[in-house]
C-alpha positions, -999 to 999 in steps of 0.1 A, spaced: 377 292 458 369 275 424 359 298 396 339 280 369 343 288 333 310 278 316 312 256 286 279 240 279 278 204 266 246 200 246 254 164 238 234 154 269 202 167 285 208 193 313 195 183 348 182 203 378 158 223 356 123 237 362 101 234 331 68 254 331 41 245 306 13 271 301 -16 266 277 -53 261 272 -70 229 283 -66 198 262 -33 209 246 -12 179 258 2 194 291 -7 165 314 2 138 289 36 153 281 44 162 317 38 125 326 65 115 301 91 144 305 121 122 310 148 104 290 132 72 304 97 83 293 68 77 317 90 53 337 110 82 349 82 105 360 60 107 391 31 131 385 13 148 414 -22 150 400 -39 180 417 -65 183 389 -75 147 393 -75 142 355 -44 121 348 -60 87 355 -69 84 318 -33 90 307 -18 56 297 13 45 316 14 76 338 27 71 374 4 94 394 -2 103 430 -37 118 433 -36 150 453 -68 165 468 -56 190 494 -26 209 508 -26 191 542 -41 158 552 -77 160 563 -85 153 599 -115 138 617 -126 135 653 -115 105 673 -146 87 687 -150 65 718 -168 32 718 -201 50 721 -195 72 690 -188 104 710 -159 127 703 -130 122 727 -121 155 745 -85 160 758 -67 188 776 -40 206 757 -22 234 775 -50 236 800 -77 239 774 -101 212 764 -100 202 727 -114 175 706 -89 148 698 -84 143 660 -67 119 637 -56 119 601 -82 104 577 -66 73 561 -59 79 523 -83 52 512 -111 68 533 -111 103 518 -141 98 496 -126 89 462 -130 59 439 -111 45 409 -127 57 377 -112 31 354 -92 -1 353 -97 -33 373 -104 -14 405 -131 8 390 -157 18 416 -136 7 446 -120 32 472 -90 49 458 -63 63 482 -56 100 477 -31 122 494 -23 158 504 5 177 488 25 178 520 23 140 523 34 134 487 63 158 488 76 145 522 74 109 509 92 117 477 120 136 495 125 108 521 124 79 495 138 96 464 171 76 463 152 43 463 126 54 436 130 49 399 120 84 390 142 114 379 113 138 373 86 153 394 56 168 376 28 189 392 -4 192 372 -15 220 379 -1 247 402 -34 265 395 -52 241 418 -26 245 446 -32 283 444 -70 277 447 -64 257 479 -41 284 493 -68 310 487 -95 289 503 -74 286 534 -69 324 535 -106 330 532 -113 307 561 -85 322 582 -97 358 578 -135 348 577 -141 365 543 -160 354 512 -135 369 487 -97 372 487 -100 409 478 -117 415 512 -86 407 532 -69 439 543 -37 453 530 -37 429 500 -28 400 522 -54 379 504 -31 379 474 4 381 490 1 352 515 -10 325 490 16 338 465 44 337 490 34 303 503 32 287 469 64 303 456 82 292 487 70 256 482 80 254 446 114 270 453 120 244 480 110 216 456 132 231 428 161 232 452 156 196 462 153 184 426 185 204 416 204 188 445 195 153 433 201 160 396 165 156 386 139 176 367 108 195 379 78 201 356 48 224 366 18 232 345 -8 260 344 -39 267 323 -36 299 303 -59 329 305 -82 336 276 -61 353 250 -62 391 251 -44 416 229 -27 447 243 -10 472 219 -15 447 191 5 421 210 -11 388 221 -6 383 259 1 347 269 0 343 307 -10 317 332 -45 317 346 -33 326 381 -27 359 399 -2 381 381 23 383 409 23 345 413 26 339 376 56 362 373 73 346 403 70 311 388 82 323 355 113 339 371 121 305 387 117 284 356 145 279 332 122 268 304 87 282 299 66 269 270 32 279 256 12 249 244 -13 248 216 -33 223 194 -33 227 156 -69 219 147 -60 212 111 -37 183 119 -46 175 155 -10 178 167 2 196 198 29 222 197 50 241 223 65 275 217 94 292 233 91 324 212 95 354 235 85 390 230 69 419 248 47 406 276 47 370 267 57 350 298 75 323 278 110 316 267 141 295 275 174 299 291 186 269 271 201 283 239 190 254 217 153 262 224 153 300 223 126 316 202 116 282 186 85 262 182 83 224 182 60 194 182 52 191 220 71 159 228 101 152 251 120 133 225 117 162 200 131 186 226 158 162 236 169 157 200 169 194 193 192 200 224 216 172 216 222 181 180 226 218 187 258 233 174 267 269 184 275 291 155 311 303 157 
């Protein structure tokens, strides 16, 4: 058995990390997530669940519109649904809707107004895992996990035939989506660590509230889910925009109930311009005090 004696080398960027960016809208989360690599945007594939990254220059995006691919009835030549027998029961035959037929169009560029292929989260992650070694990326970014949680909750309401998550008995309306999403992110984090890459996820923040004279900075998702994601992430930053100079900042300052901070010593309890190169330079020039 090999016992490892940890001696961190800050002359190069660590790999296999989960970064979690939390902040109000329009504070640079999507833009920076799309560039969070030593190679810049060339090294990042962004899973755009919020469908807002198509205006981010040079971003490599996969538009994500659902958890699983949508299905439609298979029709015969007369336009009637084909019915088949499955396990002795009649059922309507279905097929996956092709990505370019899911009802979306390009909003900008040379293809503006023409059908745009969109995908489910399952399709995108499966494709990335299968093809990763042949792809030019070292970072996967998900913008935002909030939208994935919304989809999970919608599925639960349909499954239990309720109008509100709170109406599901025994708190299952909250625990099932939380467990499903945490499991998915953990699986993706394990994959990205195994291939030596980086995973970035983003969340909007809840409106700022103050408890015991302390500002609470938390993601705008159910509390249990937010805590679970924060436990998984090695680096959690809160993003802001300085209205005076128009610049975006990211803070890793931790205290009380703030769900932010960093396991990377060079970033602990510090605030920076929100930019990958700034963070990379800070880590590489870090010298531990003796």
